[in-house]
C-alpha beads as a LAMMPS data file, in Angstrom:
LAMMPS data file: protein, C-alpha beads

411 atoms
410 bonds

1 atom types
1 bond types

-500.0 500.0 xlo xhi
-500.0 500.0 ylo yhi
-500.0 500.0 zlo zhi

Masses

1 110.0

Atoms # bond

1 1 1 -15.402 142.406 -221.960
2 1 1 -13.136 144.282 -224.354
3 1 1 -9.719 142.644 -224.132
4 1 1 -8.111 146.073 -224.011
5 1 1 -8.985 145.900 -220.337
6 1 1 -8.748 148.613 -217.722
7 1 1 -6.006 151.180 -217.305
8 1 1 -5.456 152.324 -213.730
9 1 1 -3.729 155.662 -213.305
10 1 1 -1.619 155.705 -210.136
11 1 1 -0.051 152.951 -208.013
12 1 1 -0.938 154.222 -204.565
13 1 1 -3.279 152.353 -202.214
14 1 1 -6.298 153.055 -204.448
15 1 1 -4.581 151.950 -207.635
16 1 1 -3.257 148.812 -205.983
17 1 1 -6.727 148.075 -204.598
18 1 1 -8.219 148.469 -208.076
19 1 1 -5.529 146.238 -209.596
20 1 1 -6.088 143.524 -206.993
21 1 1 -9.830 143.584 -207.724
22 1 1 -9.202 143.302 -211.462
23 1 1 -6.757 140.457 -210.918
24 1 1 -9.209 138.611 -208.683
25 1 1 -11.887 138.910 -211.389
26 1 1 -9.581 137.888 -214.211
27 1 1 -9.931 141.289 -215.886
28 1 1 -7.017 142.518 -218.024
29 1 1 -5.508 145.645 -216.479
30 1 1 -2.416 147.836 -216.501
31 1 1 -1.365 150.257 -213.771
32 1 1 0.518 153.361 -214.932
33 1 1 2.529 155.212 -212.290
34 1 1 4.388 158.456 -212.987
35 1 1 6.820 157.972 -210.105
36 1 1 9.635 155.450 -210.109
37 1 1 8.131 153.597 -207.168
38 1 1 4.740 152.310 -206.059
39 1 1 2.822 153.338 -202.933
40 1 1 1.922 156.965 -203.597
41 1 1 1.465 158.703 -200.257
42 1 1 2.428 155.456 -198.515
43 1 1 6.217 155.579 -198.466
44 1 1 8.598 154.016 -195.959
45 1 1 12.074 155.571 -196.166
46 1 1 14.817 153.048 -195.470
47 1 1 17.885 155.254 -196.008
48 1 1 19.232 158.444 -194.453
49 1 1 18.429 157.708 -190.813
50 1 1 19.265 154.750 -188.547
51 1 1 15.648 153.613 -188.670
52 1 1 13.053 153.224 -191.410
53 1 1 10.128 155.627 -191.067
54 1 1 6.919 156.474 -192.865
55 1 1 6.953 159.748 -194.757
56 1 1 3.216 159.385 -195.342
57 1 1 0.501 157.224 -193.809
58 1 1 1.592 155.242 -190.749
59 1 1 -1.535 154.201 -188.840
60 1 1 -4.014 151.402 -189.415
61 1 1 -6.965 153.652 -188.610
62 1 1 -10.270 151.982 -187.672
63 1 1 -8.141 148.878 -187.243
64 1 1 -11.016 146.716 -186.013
65 1 1 -12.691 147.070 -189.440
66 1 1 -9.712 148.062 -191.587
67 1 1 -9.323 145.639 -194.543
68 1 1 -5.566 146.225 -194.631
69 1 1 -5.064 144.549 -191.234
70 1 1 -5.685 141.215 -192.965
71 1 1 -3.053 142.124 -195.545
72 1 1 -0.627 143.118 -192.781
73 1 1 -1.082 139.734 -191.127
74 1 1 -0.796 137.887 -194.428
75 1 1 2.421 139.668 -195.438
76 1 1 4.075 139.615 -192.018
77 1 1 3.921 143.347 -191.280
78 1 1 4.231 144.290 -187.623
79 1 1 1.984 146.749 -185.836
80 1 1 1.170 147.716 -182.264
81 1 1 -2.414 147.084 -181.203
82 1 1 -1.921 147.884 -177.513
83 1 1 -1.542 151.447 -176.264
84 1 1 0.658 152.627 -173.415
85 1 1 -0.928 153.706 -170.128
86 1 1 -0.153 157.403 -170.703
87 1 1 -0.201 158.031 -174.462
88 1 1 -0.153 161.844 -174.171
89 1 1 2.289 164.273 -172.617
90 1 1 1.897 168.060 -172.661
91 1 1 4.408 170.848 -172.174
92 1 1 2.885 174.239 -171.370
93 1 1 3.765 177.366 -169.404
94 1 1 7.366 176.267 -169.010
95 1 1 6.752 172.781 -167.628
96 1 1 5.549 169.287 -168.379
97 1 1 1.995 168.934 -167.121
98 1 1 0.981 166.612 -164.321
99 1 1 -1.838 164.057 -164.636
100 1 1 -4.456 166.698 -163.911
101 1 1 -3.146 168.985 -166.637
102 1 1 -2.966 166.177 -169.185
103 1 1 -6.531 165.142 -168.321
104 1 1 -7.702 168.732 -168.910
105 1 1 -5.883 168.749 -172.249
106 1 1 -7.492 165.463 -173.306
107 1 1 -10.924 166.731 -172.243
108 1 1 -10.523 169.829 -174.411
109 1 1 -9.532 167.685 -177.406
110 1 1 -12.435 165.292 -176.882
111 1 1 -14.971 168.116 -176.538
112 1 1 -13.723 169.648 -179.778
113 1 1 -14.101 166.428 -181.740
114 1 1 -17.534 165.760 -180.233
115 1 1 -18.658 169.217 -181.341
116 1 1 -17.438 168.636 -184.897
117 1 1 -18.962 165.168 -185.130
118 1 1 -22.395 166.273 -183.913
119 1 1 -22.787 169.733 -185.434
120 1 1 -24.078 168.688 -188.853
121 1 1 -23.072 172.114 -190.179
122 1 1 -21.208 172.652 -193.453
123 1 1 -19.182 175.532 -192.015
124 1 1 -15.539 176.043 -191.013
125 1 1 -14.627 173.770 -188.120
126 1 1 -13.831 176.640 -185.689
127 1 1 -17.438 177.863 -186.051
128 1 1 -18.716 174.821 -184.133
129 1 1 -16.010 174.519 -181.468
130 1 1 -16.456 175.202 -177.761
131 1 1 -13.931 177.464 -176.058
132 1 1 -10.842 175.379 -175.283
133 1 1 -9.241 178.019 -173.084
134 1 1 -5.532 177.503 -172.519
135 1 1 -5.596 174.370 -174.681
136 1 1 -6.690 176.197 -177.838
137 1 1 -3.221 175.906 -179.482
138 1 1 -3.289 172.133 -179.024
139 1 1 -6.888 171.815 -180.244
140 1 1 -5.973 173.793 -183.361
141 1 1 -2.980 171.553 -183.916
142 1 1 -4.772 168.220 -183.495
143 1 1 -7.713 169.226 -185.665
144 1 1 -5.299 170.494 -188.301
145 1 1 -3.360 167.233 -188.312
146 1 1 -6.457 165.064 -188.435
147 1 1 -8.045 167.137 -191.210
148 1 1 -4.745 167.603 -193.028
149 1 1 -5.050 171.392 -193.141
150 1 1 -5.970 174.429 -191.045
151 1 1 -9.349 173.872 -189.404
152 1 1 -10.618 177.190 -190.800
153 1 1 -10.400 175.705 -194.295
154 1 1 -12.215 172.457 -193.515
155 1 1 -15.965 171.722 -193.451
156 1 1 -17.173 170.454 -190.077
157 1 1 -19.899 168.385 -191.757
158 1 1 -17.470 167.026 -194.315
159 1 1 -14.983 166.011 -191.635
160 1 1 -17.757 164.330 -189.639
161 1 1 -18.438 161.939 -192.534
162 1 1 -15.411 160.004 -191.289
163 1 1 -16.526 157.077 -189.135
164 1 1 -13.837 156.601 -186.505
165 1 1 -13.874 153.430 -184.427
166 1 1 -11.094 154.719 -182.132
167 1 1 -8.858 151.746 -182.938
168 1 1 -5.657 153.147 -184.440
169 1 1 -2.571 150.952 -184.687
170 1 1 0.845 152.164 -185.891
171 1 1 2.557 149.977 -188.500
172 1 1 5.965 149.441 -186.929
173 1 1 7.451 147.816 -190.034
174 1 1 6.199 150.672 -192.225
175 1 1 2.839 151.298 -193.860
176 1 1 4.577 152.195 -197.105
177 1 1 6.441 148.901 -196.990
178 1 1 3.122 147.090 -196.523
179 1 1 1.485 148.784 -199.523
180 1 1 4.564 148.049 -201.632
181 1 1 4.450 144.382 -200.631
182 1 1 0.777 144.217 -201.623
183 1 1 1.743 145.356 -205.124
184 1 1 4.121 142.445 -205.719
185 1 1 3.240 140.562 -208.888
186 1 1 0.792 143.161 -210.199
187 1 1 1.042 144.542 -213.732
188 1 1 2.472 147.964 -212.896
189 1 1 4.541 150.230 -215.148
190 1 1 6.403 152.886 -213.190
191 1 1 7.912 156.037 -214.642
192 1 1 4.987 156.487 -217.056
193 1 1 3.161 159.798 -216.713
194 1 1 -0.393 160.066 -218.029
195 1 1 -1.074 163.405 -219.741
196 1 1 -4.548 163.061 -221.280
197 1 1 -7.575 160.773 -221.034
198 1 1 -9.827 160.965 -224.105
199 1 1 -13.116 159.271 -223.329
200 1 1 -15.395 157.596 -225.875
201 1 1 -18.655 155.726 -225.483
202 1 1 -16.809 152.407 -225.813
203 1 1 -13.633 153.226 -223.879
204 1 1 -10.816 155.742 -223.824
205 1 1 -7.440 156.650 -225.223
206 1 1 -4.797 157.284 -222.570
207 1 1 -2.008 159.577 -223.732
208 1 1 1.279 159.033 -221.882
209 1 1 4.883 160.104 -222.174
210 1 1 5.577 156.594 -223.452
211 1 1 2.872 156.603 -226.145
212 1 1 -0.895 156.211 -226.458
213 1 1 -2.817 153.276 -225.009
214 1 1 -6.362 152.095 -225.660
215 1 1 -8.588 150.975 -222.806
216 1 1 -12.097 149.694 -222.312
217 1 1 -12.189 151.705 -219.087
218 1 1 -9.950 153.965 -217.006
219 1 1 -9.715 154.380 -213.226
220 1 1 -7.920 157.567 -212.175
221 1 1 -6.435 157.626 -208.656
222 1 1 -4.225 160.735 -208.707
223 1 1 -4.544 163.177 -205.797
224 1 1 -7.281 165.802 -205.974
225 1 1 -4.674 168.583 -206.101
226 1 1 -2.920 167.017 -209.080
227 1 1 -6.246 166.647 -210.898
228 1 1 -7.615 170.062 -209.969
229 1 1 -4.465 171.740 -211.280
230 1 1 -4.834 170.067 -214.667
231 1 1 -1.834 167.740 -214.638
232 1 1 -4.064 165.231 -216.431
233 1 1 -6.372 166.591 -219.141
234 1 1 -9.766 165.035 -219.877
235 1 1 -11.865 165.261 -223.000
236 1 1 -15.146 167.178 -222.498
237 1 1 -17.713 165.293 -220.457
238 1 1 -18.623 164.165 -216.961
239 1 1 -15.081 163.141 -215.993
240 1 1 -13.676 166.534 -217.002
241 1 1 -16.432 168.318 -215.091
242 1 1 -15.726 166.302 -211.943
243 1 1 -11.975 166.895 -212.172
244 1 1 -12.548 170.665 -212.376
245 1 1 -14.667 170.541 -209.204
246 1 1 -11.938 168.895 -207.164
247 1 1 -10.533 172.233 -206.049
248 1 1 -13.436 172.124 -203.567
249 1 1 -12.057 168.855 -202.142
250 1 1 -8.348 169.695 -202.023
251 1 1 -5.453 167.949 -200.386
252 1 1 -4.172 170.039 -197.505
253 1 1 -0.617 170.529 -196.279
254 1 1 0.998 168.157 -193.755
255 1 1 4.682 167.398 -193.335
256 1 1 6.940 165.593 -190.870
257 1 1 10.327 166.436 -189.426
258 1 1 12.257 163.431 -188.115
259 1 1 14.819 163.593 -185.314
260 1 1 16.843 160.411 -184.756
261 1 1 18.290 160.293 -181.227
262 1 1 20.780 158.188 -179.351
263 1 1 18.246 157.995 -176.488
264 1 1 14.824 159.429 -175.730
265 1 1 14.447 162.083 -173.001
266 1 1 13.195 160.494 -169.785
267 1 1 10.105 162.726 -169.804
268 1 1 8.665 161.030 -172.903
269 1 1 10.186 157.549 -172.766
270 1 1 6.827 156.011 -171.762
271 1 1 4.481 158.047 -173.918
272 1 1 3.505 158.248 -177.573
273 1 1 2.699 161.905 -178.253
274 1 1 3.988 165.215 -176.946
275 1 1 2.209 168.531 -177.488
276 1 1 4.415 171.573 -176.950
277 1 1 2.576 174.866 -176.364
278 1 1 4.974 177.761 -176.795
279 1 1 4.337 181.282 -175.597
280 1 1 3.078 183.559 -178.354
281 1 1 2.245 180.677 -180.734
282 1 1 -1.413 180.153 -181.687
283 1 1 -0.736 176.528 -182.638
284 1 1 1.111 173.903 -180.626
285 1 1 3.868 171.675 -182.018
286 1 1 3.336 167.922 -181.994
287 1 1 5.910 165.156 -181.605
288 1 1 5.271 161.470 -182.119
289 1 1 7.526 159.388 -179.887
290 1 1 8.987 156.264 -181.484
291 1 1 10.880 154.161 -178.913
292 1 1 13.178 151.229 -179.607
293 1 1 16.821 150.582 -180.342
294 1 1 16.887 153.533 -182.758
295 1 1 14.464 155.995 -181.140
296 1 1 12.983 158.916 -183.020
297 1 1 10.815 161.949 -182.411
298 1 1 8.690 163.033 -185.371
299 1 1 7.280 166.533 -185.500
300 1 1 3.959 166.747 -187.361
301 1 1 3.106 170.146 -188.896
302 1 1 0.052 171.140 -190.947
303 1 1 -1.708 174.016 -192.669
304 1 1 -0.359 177.412 -193.660
305 1 1 2.476 177.063 -191.162
306 1 1 3.963 174.142 -193.033
307 1 1 3.206 175.601 -196.469
308 1 1 5.442 178.531 -195.612
309 1 1 8.101 176.292 -194.080
310 1 1 8.065 173.880 -197.022
311 1 1 8.450 176.766 -199.448
312 1 1 11.466 177.983 -197.463
313 1 1 13.069 174.540 -197.534
314 1 1 14.062 171.634 -195.245
315 1 1 16.247 173.747 -192.944
316 1 1 13.291 176.012 -192.160
317 1 1 11.155 172.982 -191.313
318 1 1 13.869 171.518 -189.106
319 1 1 14.418 174.867 -187.391
320 1 1 10.725 175.211 -186.565
321 1 1 10.606 171.766 -184.957
322 1 1 13.978 172.242 -183.261
323 1 1 12.771 175.445 -181.572
324 1 1 9.881 173.586 -179.964
325 1 1 12.125 170.692 -178.984
326 1 1 14.706 172.898 -177.289
327 1 1 12.077 174.990 -175.525
328 1 1 10.641 171.875 -173.894
329 1 1 13.910 170.050 -173.156
330 1 1 16.563 172.753 -173.256
331 1 1 19.369 173.185 -175.807
332 1 1 21.216 170.080 -174.591
333 1 1 18.584 167.908 -176.248
334 1 1 20.294 168.604 -179.570
335 1 1 23.367 166.750 -178.303
336 1 1 21.258 163.591 -178.529
337 1 1 20.188 164.179 -182.128
338 1 1 22.164 161.976 -184.520
339 1 1 20.181 162.656 -187.696
340 1 1 17.363 164.746 -189.164
341 1 1 15.120 164.394 -192.203
342 1 1 11.988 165.988 -193.640
343 1 1 9.123 165.072 -195.935
344 1 1 8.122 167.025 -199.042
345 1 1 4.536 166.147 -199.957
346 1 1 3.512 169.781 -200.406
347 1 1 6.114 170.425 -203.090
348 1 1 6.111 166.961 -204.712
349 1 1 4.568 167.575 -208.184
350 1 1 3.031 164.096 -208.184
351 1 1 1.138 164.716 -204.922
352 1 1 0.986 168.460 -204.123
353 1 1 -0.351 168.057 -200.598
354 1 1 -1.397 165.722 -197.835
355 1 1 -4.868 164.161 -197.920
356 1 1 -8.248 165.512 -198.880
357 1 1 -10.978 167.428 -197.107
358 1 1 -14.122 169.221 -198.174
359 1 1 -13.818 172.984 -197.887
360 1 1 -16.649 174.758 -196.030
361 1 1 -19.781 174.539 -198.137
362 1 1 -18.581 171.523 -200.141
363 1 1 -19.506 168.576 -197.925
364 1 1 -22.458 167.573 -200.106
365 1 1 -20.384 168.107 -203.237
366 1 1 -17.922 165.480 -201.992
367 1 1 -20.761 163.037 -201.303
368 1 1 -22.264 163.693 -204.724
369 1 1 -18.976 163.227 -206.578
370 1 1 -18.477 159.832 -204.918
371 1 1 -21.879 158.703 -206.186
372 1 1 -21.532 160.314 -209.627
373 1 1 -21.464 158.072 -212.700
374 1 1 -18.752 159.316 -215.055
375 1 1 -18.996 156.387 -217.432
376 1 1 -15.888 154.592 -218.596
377 1 1 -13.550 157.055 -216.927
378 1 1 -13.971 156.787 -213.151
379 1 1 -12.164 158.128 -210.101
380 1 1 -10.964 156.399 -206.929
381 1 1 -8.876 157.329 -203.903
382 1 1 -9.184 158.430 -200.309
383 1 1 -11.145 161.518 -201.416
384 1 1 -13.741 159.160 -202.938
385 1 1 -14.223 157.071 -199.787
386 1 1 -17.660 157.716 -198.232
387 1 1 -16.604 157.075 -194.624
388 1 1 -12.815 156.651 -194.583
389 1 1 -11.514 159.744 -196.338
390 1 1 -7.909 160.751 -195.706
391 1 1 -6.785 157.166 -195.036
392 1 1 -4.890 154.466 -196.908
393 1 1 -7.570 151.889 -196.226
394 1 1 -10.206 154.310 -197.517
395 1 1 -8.210 154.681 -200.731
396 1 1 -7.753 150.914 -201.023
397 1 1 -11.456 150.194 -200.464
398 1 1 -12.401 152.897 -202.963
399 1 1 -10.117 151.373 -205.589
400 1 1 -11.630 147.927 -205.157
401 1 1 -15.180 149.299 -205.198
402 1 1 -14.656 151.351 -208.365
403 1 1 -12.969 148.425 -210.127
404 1 1 -15.959 146.253 -209.238
405 1 1 -18.347 148.854 -210.697
406 1 1 -16.205 149.217 -213.804
407 1 1 -16.200 145.448 -214.308
408 1 1 -19.999 145.400 -214.173
409 1 1 -20.183 148.291 -216.655
410 1 1 -17.922 146.545 -219.139
411 1 1 -19.352 143.021 -218.815

Bonds

1 1 1 2
2 1 2 3
3 1 3 4
4 1 4 5
5 1 5 6
6 1 6 7
7 1 7 8
8 1 8 9
9 1 9 10
10 1 10 11
11 1 11 12
12 1 12 13
13 1 13 14
14 1 14 15
15 1 15 16
16 1 16 17
17 1 17 18
18 1 18 19
19 1 19 20
20 1 20 21
21 1 21 22
22 1 22 23
23 1 23 24
24 1 24 25
25 1 25 26
26 1 26 27
27 1 27 28
28 1 28 29
29 1 29 30
30 1 30 31
31 1 31 32
32 1 32 33
33 1 33 34
34 1 34 35
35 1 35 36
36 1 36 37
37 1 37 38
38 1 38 39
39 1 39 40
40 1 40 41
41 1 41 42
42 1 42 43
43 1 43 44
44 1 44 45
45 1 45 46
46 1 46 47
47 1 47 48
48 1 48 49
49 1 49 50
50 1 50 51
51 1 51 52
52 1 52 53
53 1 53 54
54 1 54 55
55 1 55 56
56 1 56 57
57 1 57 58
58 1 58 59
59 1 59 60
60 1 60 61
61 1 61 62
62 1 62 63
63 1 63 64
64 1 64 65
65 1 65 66
66 1 66 67
67 1 67 68
68 1 68 69
69 1 69 70
70 1 70 71
71 1 71 72
72 1 72 73
73 1 73 74
74 1 74 75
75 1 75 76
76 1 76 77
77 1 77 78
78 1 78 79
79 1 79 80
80 1 80 81
81 1 81 82
82 1 82 83
83 1 83 84
84 1 84 85
85 1 85 86
86 1 86 87
87 1 87 88
88 1 88 89
89 1 89 90
90 1 90 91
91 1 91 92
92 1 92 93
93 1 93 94
94 1 94 95
95 1 95 96
96 1 96 97
97 1 97 98
98 1 98 99
99 1 99 100
100 1 100 101
101 1 101 102
102 1 102 103
103 1 103 104
104 1 104 105
105 1 105 106
106 1 106 107
107 1 107 108
108 1 108 109
109 1 109 110
110 1 110 111
111 1 111 112
112 1 112 113
113 1 113 114
114 1 114 115
115 1 115 116
116 1 116 117
117 1 117 118
118 1 118 119
119 1 119 120
120 1 120 121
121 1 121 122
122 1 122 123
123 1 123 124
124 1 124 125
125 1 125 126
126 1 126 127
127 1 127 128
128 1 128 129
129 1 129 130
130 1 130 131
131 1 131 132
132 1 132 133
133 1 133 134
134 1 134 135
135 1 135 136
136 1 136 137
137 1 137 138
138 1 138 139
139 1 139 140
140 1 140 141
141 1 141 142
142 1 142 143
143 1 143 144
144 1 144 145
145 1 145 146
146 1 146 147
147 1 147 148
148 1 148 149
149 1 149 150
150 1 150 151
151 1 151 152
152 1 152 153
153 1 153 154
154 1 154 155
155 1 155 156
156 1 156 157
157 1 157 158
158 1 158 159
159 1 159 160
160 1 160 161
161 1 161 162
162 1 162 163
163 1 163 164
164 1 164 165
165 1 165 166
166 1 166 167
167 1 167 168
168 1 168 169
169 1 169 170
170 1 170 171
171 1 171 172
172 1 172 173
173 1 173 174
174 1 174 175
175 1 175 176
176 1 176 177
177 1 177 178
178 1 178 179
179 1 179 180
180 1 180 181
181 1 181 182
182 1 182 183
183 1 183 184
184 1 184 185
185 1 185 186
186 1 186 187
187 1 187 188
188 1 188 189
189 1 189 190
190 1 190 191
191 1 191 192
192 1 192 193
193 1 193 194
194 1 194 195
195 1 195 196
196 1 196 197
197 1 197 198
198 1 198 199
199 1 199 200
200 1 200 201
201 1 201 202
202 1 202 203
203 1 203 204
204 1 204 205
205 1 205 206
206 1 206 207
207 1 207 208
208 1 208 209
209 1 209 210
210 1 210 211
211 1 211 212
212 1 212 213
213 1 213 214
214 1 214 215
215 1 215 216
216 1 216 217
217 1 217 218
218 1 218 219
219 1 219 220
220 1 220 221
221 1 221 222
222 1 222 223
223 1 223 224
224 1 224 225
225 1 225 226
226 1 226 227
227 1 227 228
228 1 228 229
229 1 229 230
230 1 230 231
231 1 231 232
232 1 232 233
233 1 233 234
234 1 234 235
235 1 235 236
236 1 236 237
237 1 237 238
238 1 238 239
239 1 239 240
240 1 240 241
241 1 241 242
242 1 242 243
243 1 243 244
244 1 244 245
245 1 245 246
246 1 246 247
247 1 247 248
248 1 248 249
249 1 249 250
250 1 250 251
251 1 251 252
252 1 252 253
253 1 253 254
254 1 254 255
255 1 255 256
256 1 256 257
257 1 257 258
258 1 258 259
259 1 259 260
260 1 260 261
261 1 261 262
262 1 262 263
263 1 263 264
264 1 264 265
265 1 265 266
266 1 266 267
267 1 267 268
268 1 268 269
269 1 269 270
270 1 270 271
271 1 271 272
272 1 272 273
273 1 273 274
274 1 274 275
275 1 275 276
276 1 276 277
277 1 277 278
278 1 278 279
279 1 279 280
280 1 280 281
281 1 281 282
282 1 282 283
283 1 283 284
284 1 284 285
285 1 285 286
286 1 286 287
287 1 287 288
288 1 288 289
289 1 289 290
290 1 290 291
291 1 291 292
292 1 292 293
293 1 293 294
294 1 294 295
295 1 295 296
296 1 296 297
297 1 297 298
298 1 298 299
299 1 299 300
300 1 300 301
301 1 301 302
302 1 302 303
303 1 303 304
304 1 304 305
305 1 305 306
306 1 306 307
307 1 307 308
308 1 308 309
309 1 309 310
310 1 310 311
311 1 311 312
312 1 312 313
313 1 313 314
314 1 314 315
315 1 315 316
316 1 316 317
317 1 317 318
318 1 318 319
319 1 319 320
320 1 320 321
321 1 321 322
322 1 322 323
323 1 323 324
324 1 324 325
325 1 325 326
326 1 326 327
327 1 327 328
328 1 328 329
329 1 329 330
330 1 330 331
331 1 331 332
332 1 332 333
333 1 333 334
334 1 334 335
335 1 335 336
336 1 336 337
337 1 337 338
338 1 338 339
339 1 339 340
340 1 340 341
341 1 341 342
342 1 342 343
343 1 343 344
344 1 344 345
345 1 345 346
346 1 346 347
347 1 347 348
348 1 348 349
349 1 349 350
350 1 350 351
351 1 351 352
352 1 352 353
353 1 353 354
354 1 354 355
355 1 355 356
356 1 356 357
357 1 357 358
358 1 358 359
359 1 359 360
360 1 360 361
361 1 361 362
362 1 362 363
363 1 363 364
364 1 364 365
365 1 365 366
366 1 366 367
367 1 367 368
368 1 368 369
369 1 369 370
370 1 370 371
371 1 371 372
372 1 372 373
373 1 373 374
374 1 374 375
375 1 375 376
376 1 376 377
377 1 377 378
378 1 378 379
379 1 379 380
380 1 380 381
381 1 381 382
382 1 382 383
383 1 383 384
384 1 384 385
385 1 385 386
386 1 386 387
387 1 387 388
388 1 388 389
389 1 389 390
390 1 390 391
391 1 391 392
392 1 392 393
393 1 393 394
394 1 394 395
395 1 395 396
396 1 396 397
397 1 397 398
398 1 398 399
399 1 399 400
400 1 400 401
401 1 401 402
402 1 402 403
403 1 403 404
404 1 404 405
405 1 405 406
406 1 406 407
407 1 407 408
408 1 408 409
409 1 409 410
410 1 410 411
């Protein structure tokens, strides 16, 4: 192989996966990361609140087959593999629901996902949904969070490509911290933004803010929104054509609002998720309950709602979540709040969104782009995972797979 080796653009889960594959094969490589940290959309914040928390990915999805569980065990990360007896709590019509109400809520959610997973139709998700009745706001919320955007903008067939095993374990020590630990010892240069990739038959020139680099091959792992908006230019060819098509597989909008409390409300002390359905709102508000010595409640918000809130700023995001919190628990709940924080993925120029989905009509396009041969400039990331899109382990597996293919191409 050409000793120039492989340049990997981006040090998120995909880039780290690609680097680990190159290292294991003894292939020269360099990872270029525009940010001043590694991890990409895996980021564990350790300052600002009494407790570290994940701004981005947090769950070991499909944990029974997730390749990152082995890494978590190897690196001493902690996660919870056992669920509580009553993981869901619902507030609706002015009261917390009893067991019968929660069961009806869960049934509506399950019927919605079953409809999406079995429809086989490349149409907006709401087109295949059964009537959820009073639980429609919660169904809209959960589908929006899982797809990373409003369900109306997501292909039902494309979403159904995800193969869920229903084993989802939260990383208590931080998913971002785990991904960062995996990167230890790798050849990564942070603070180096790639501007152009000029492909040739025998390799590529990578133009960066720190100068030009020659490579035998390039693996690009930037988010689909960053690529679709032209932040990285490509010379004419298959790679440029694919990058232009990525506006059909965009990253959606998904943010979190964190409330640190001195103690959890009794109503949710033994649960994991709270859905608050407010009168006059067509989408519920979700809270993830994080117990422990420094308890937290995280509000998860997606779609056009959070785009507007993010554009207005952190106070607007906090106000939206606070309104739902006080409606469910009363204004005195704010006396327990000792700190607040928000994420900013939608406005971060190095990410510009949450995670990817195929828009209606683009499910086959996403499958085709994963299989497409773009020569010595290839793409990896969660959007390029056949069955694990929108996940860190999907990004990681994609990075390793593309690096393996690139090694075979260059051998």
